[in-house]
C-alpha positions as a LaTeX table, in Angstrom:
\begin{tabular}{lrrr}
\hline
Residue & $x$ (\AA) & $y$ (\AA) & $z$ (\AA) \\
\hline
Unk1 & 15.85 & $-13.48$ & 12.29 \\
Unk2 & 16.64 & $-10.23$ & 10.49 \\
Unk3 & 13.63 & $-10.77$ & 8.22 \\
Unk4 & 11.28 & $-11.24$ & 11.18 \\
Unk5 & 12.51 & $-8.02$ & 12.79 \\
Unk6 & 12.25 & $-6.18$ & 9.49 \\
Unk7 & 8.69 & $-7.38$ & 8.88 \\
Unk8 & 7.74 & $-6.53$ & 12.47 \\
Unk9 & 9.11 & $-3.03$ & 11.91 \\
Unk10 & 7.03 & $-2.67$ & 8.75 \\
Unk11 & 3.90 & $-3.83$ & 10.55 \\
Unk12 & 4.57 & $-1.39$ & 13.40 \\
Unk13 & 5.13 & 1.49 & 10.99 \\
Unk14 & 1.97 & 0.60 & 9.10 \\
Unk15 & 0.04 & 0.55 & 12.34 \\
Unk16 & 1.36 & 3.96 & 13.30 \\
Unk17 & 0.27 & 5.46 & 9.99 \\
Unk18 & $-3.03$ & 3.57 & 9.78 \\
Unk19 & $-4.81$ & 6.15 & 11.90 \\
Unk20 & $-3.94$ & 9.12 & 9.76 \\
Unk21 & $-4.53$ & 7.17 & 6.56 \\
Unk22 & $-7.94$ & 6.08 & 7.79 \\
Unk23 & $-8.88$ & 9.65 & 8.57 \\
Unk24 & $-7.65$ & 10.88 & 5.23 \\
Unk25 & $-9.40$ & 8.40 & 2.94 \\
Unk26 & $-10.17$ & 5.14 & 4.64 \\
Unk27 & $-7.80$ & 2.37 & 3.73 \\
Unk28 & $-8.21$ & 2.78 & $-0.04$ \\
Unk29 & $-6.52$ & 0.03 & $-1.98$ \\
Unk30 & $-4.92$ & $-1.32$ & 1.18 \\
Unk31 & $-8.09$ & $-2.50$ & 2.82 \\
Unk32 & $-11.69$ & $-1.56$ & 3.40 \\
Unk33 & $-12.59$ & 2.08 & 3.17 \\
Unk34 & $-13.84$ & 3.04 & 6.57 \\
Unk35 & $-16.42$ & 5.69 & 7.02 \\
Unk36 & $-16.01$ & 8.43 & 9.56 \\
Unk37 & $-18.83$ & 6.85 & 11.55 \\
Unk38 & $-16.99$ & 3.52 & 11.75 \\
Unk39 & $-13.91$ & 5.21 & 13.17 \\
Unk40 & $-15.93$ & 7.47 & 15.48 \\
Unk41 & $-17.08$ & 4.52 & 17.57 \\
Unk42 & $-18.59$ & 6.61 & 20.38 \\
Unk43 & $-20.63$ & 8.70 & 17.94 \\
Unk44 & $-19.33$ & 11.98 & 19.36 \\
Unk45 & $-18.78$ & 13.56 & 15.97 \\
Unk46 & $-15.00$ & 13.58 & 16.51 \\
Unk47 & $-12.38$ & 10.91 & 16.04 \\
Unk48 & $-10.13$ & 10.75 & 19.06 \\
Unk49 & $-6.64$ & 9.37 & 19.50 \\
Unk50 & $-8.17$ & 6.62 & 21.63 \\
Unk51 & $-10.46$ & 5.60 & 18.76 \\
Unk52 & $-7.53$ & 5.53 & 16.36 \\
Unk53 & $-5.56$ & 3.44 & 18.86 \\
Unk54 & $-8.51$ & 1.07 & 19.27 \\
Unk55 & $-8.67$ & 0.67 & 15.49 \\
Unk56 & $-4.93$ & $-0.10$ & 15.32 \\
Unk57 & $-5.28$ & $-2.55$ & 18.22 \\
Unk58 & $-8.12$ & $-4.32$ & 16.42 \\
Unk59 & $-6.01$ & $-4.66$ & 13.26 \\
Unk60 & $-3.15$ & $-6.08$ & 15.32 \\
Unk61 & $-5.46$ & $-8.50$ & 17.13 \\
Unk62 & $-6.85$ & $-9.71$ & 13.80 \\
Unk63 & $-3.32$ & $-10.55$ & 12.64 \\
Unk64 & $-2.34$ & $-12.08$ & 16.03 \\
Unk65 & $-4.03$ & $-15.42$ & 15.37 \\
Unk66 & $-2.88$ & $-17.11$ & 18.58 \\
Unk67 & $-3.56$ & $-14.05$ & 20.76 \\
Unk68 & $-0.11$ & $-13.98$ & 22.40 \\
Unk69 & 0.41 & $-10.27$ & 21.78 \\
Unk70 & 3.15 & $-10.90$ & 19.21 \\
Unk71 & 3.15 & $-11.27$ & 15.46 \\
Unk72 & 5.17 & $-14.16$ & 14.11 \\
Unk73 & 6.34 & $-14.34$ & 10.53 \\
Unk74 & 3.66 & $-16.96$ & 9.87 \\
Unk75 & 0.91 & $-14.72$ & 11.30 \\
Unk76 & 2.08 & $-11.76$ & 9.23 \\
Unk77 & 2.26 & $-13.91$ & 6.10 \\
Unk78 & $-1.19$ & $-15.34$ & 6.76 \\
Unk79 & $-2.65$ & $-11.85$ & 7.20 \\
Unk80 & $-0.89$ & $-10.66$ & 4.05 \\
Unk81 & $-2.29$ & $-13.64$ & 2.09 \\
Unk82 & $-5.79$ & $-12.96$ & 3.43 \\
Unk83 & $-5.45$ & $-9.29$ & 2.53 \\
Unk84 & $-4.22$ & $-10.16$ & $-0.98$ \\
Unk85 & $-7.09$ & $-12.64$ & $-1.44$ \\
Unk86 & $-9.61$ & $-9.96$ & $-0.42$ \\
Unk87 & $-8.08$ & $-7.40$ & $-2.77$ \\
Unk88 & $-8.05$ & $-9.87$ & $-5.68$ \\
Unk89 & $-11.71$ & $-10.80$ & $-5.10$ \\
Unk90 & $-12.70$ & $-7.12$ & $-4.93$ \\
Unk91 & $-10.72$ & $-6.38$ & $-8.08$ \\
Unk92 & $-12.40$ & $-9.21$ & $-9.97$ \\
Unk93 & $-15.83$ & $-8.12$ & $-8.82$ \\
Unk94 & $-15.18$ & $-4.51$ & $-9.78$ \\
Unk95 & $-13.51$ & $-4.95$ & $-13.18$ \\
Unk96 & $-14.98$ & $-8.17$ & $-14.63$ \\
Unk97 & $-17.25$ & $-6.34$ & $-17.08$ \\
Unk98 & $-18.41$ & $-9.44$ & $-18.98$ \\
Unk99 & $-19.02$ & $-11.48$ & $-15.81$ \\
Unk100 & $-16.95$ & $-14.48$ & $-16.91$ \\
Unk101 & $-15.07$ & $-14.73$ & $-13.59$ \\
Unk102 & $-11.76$ & $-13.64$ & $-15.12$ \\
Unk103 & $-10.09$ & $-10.39$ & $-16.16$ \\
Unk104 & $-9.00$ & $-9.99$ & $-19.74$ \\
Unk105 & $-6.19$ & $-7.60$ & $-20.63$ \\
Unk106 & $-8.82$ & $-5.06$ & $-21.71$ \\
Unk107 & $-10.63$ & $-5.32$ & $-18.36$ \\
Unk108 & $-7.49$ & $-4.75$ & $-16.29$ \\
Unk109 & $-7.51$ & $-1.36$ & $-14.57$ \\
Unk110 & $-5.24$ & 1.22 & $-16.10$ \\
Unk111 & $-3.27$ & 3.61 & $-13.91$ \\
Unk112 & $-4.78$ & 7.07 & $-14.01$ \\
Unk113 & $-1.53$ & 8.61 & $-15.19$ \\
Unk114 & $-0.17$ & 5.72 & $-17.30$ \\
Unk115 & 0.86 & 7.70 & $-20.39$ \\
Unk116 & 1.83 & 10.80 & $-18.48$ \\
Unk117 & 4.56 & 8.95 & $-16.56$ \\
Unk118 & 6.46 & 8.18 & $-19.77$ \\
Unk119 & 6.04 & 11.73 & $-21.00$ \\
Unk120 & 7.41 & 13.13 & $-17.73$ \\
Unk121 & 10.40 & 10.79 & $-17.83$ \\
Unk122 & 11.13 & 11.76 & $-21.46$ \\
Unk123 & 12.32 & 15.23 & $-20.39$ \\
Unk124 & 13.74 & 16.18 & $-23.79$ \\
Unk125 & 10.64 & 15.00 & $-25.70$ \\
Unk126 & 12.66 & 12.68 & $-27.94$ \\
Unk127 & 10.12 & 9.87 & $-27.77$ \\
Unk128 & 12.54 & 7.71 & $-25.79$ \\
Unk129 & 13.96 & 7.64 & $-22.29$ \\
Unk130 & 17.74 & 7.99 & $-22.02$ \\
Unk131 & 19.71 & 6.49 & $-19.16$ \\
Unk132 & 20.13 & 9.97 & $-17.65$ \\
Unk133 & 16.37 & 10.59 & $-17.83$ \\
Unk134 & 15.71 & 7.16 & $-16.33$ \\
Unk135 & 18.11 & 7.76 & $-13.44$ \\
Unk136 & 16.71 & 11.24 & $-12.86$ \\
Unk137 & 13.16 & 9.88 & $-12.69$ \\
Unk138 & 14.26 & 7.07 & $-10.39$ \\
Unk139 & 15.95 & 9.52 & $-8.07$ \\
Unk140 & 12.83 & 11.68 & $-7.89$ \\
Unk141 & 10.38 & 8.77 & $-7.54$ \\
Unk142 & 12.01 & 7.09 & $-4.55$ \\
Unk143 & 15.25 & 5.52 & $-5.75$ \\
Unk144 & 17.31 & 7.91 & $-3.66$ \\
Unk145 & 14.64 & 8.69 & $-1.07$ \\
Unk146 & 14.38 & 5.28 & 0.56 \\
Unk147 & 11.63 & 3.68 & $-1.53$ \\
Unk148 & 13.27 & 2.13 & $-4.59$ \\
Unk149 & 15.89 & $-0.50$ & $-5.24$ \\
Unk150 & 18.62 & 2.10 & $-5.37$ \\
Unk151 & 17.73 & 3.50 & $-1.95$ \\
Unk152 & 20.78 & 4.76 & $-0.15$ \\
Unk153 & 23.12 & 3.85 & $-3.01$ \\
Unk154 & 25.18 & 6.15 & $-5.13$ \\
Unk155 & 23.93 & 6.53 & $-8.68$ \\
Unk156 & 26.00 & 4.73 & $-11.30$ \\
Unk157 & 27.86 & 7.10 & $-13.60$ \\
Unk158 & 28.72 & 6.30 & $-17.24$ \\
\hline
\end{tabular}
């Protein structure tokens, strides 16, 4: 039961932020990028709170397969699977350079800042990341701010 409540909370939080995210840059990697015109359903040249709410309601309705106004664990999992399937298909279409229907290691997308992350973590420039540097990076990248595994926990001291 705790998991269902937790997942429902995540869905609610995502719905609350969907409006501002959509305005900022569409849904990016988390779904279809929406144009301003798609959000501005009345064509007034402005996106209203009502239009944002309508968009959130439509996303909820799409996940609410049985239309009872509630999201069960199964409905949330089904929507997540559908979303993951769509993302995987888009990724394959976008990065499969040789058209063989599969992604090789060389075709896999590389994070924009892949090498820079290591360099930032290696604060003393030694070419390696010490435990202190690792913990410092973890603390600044979410570990102590509610996003990482160590969220809310005291850092281990050696």
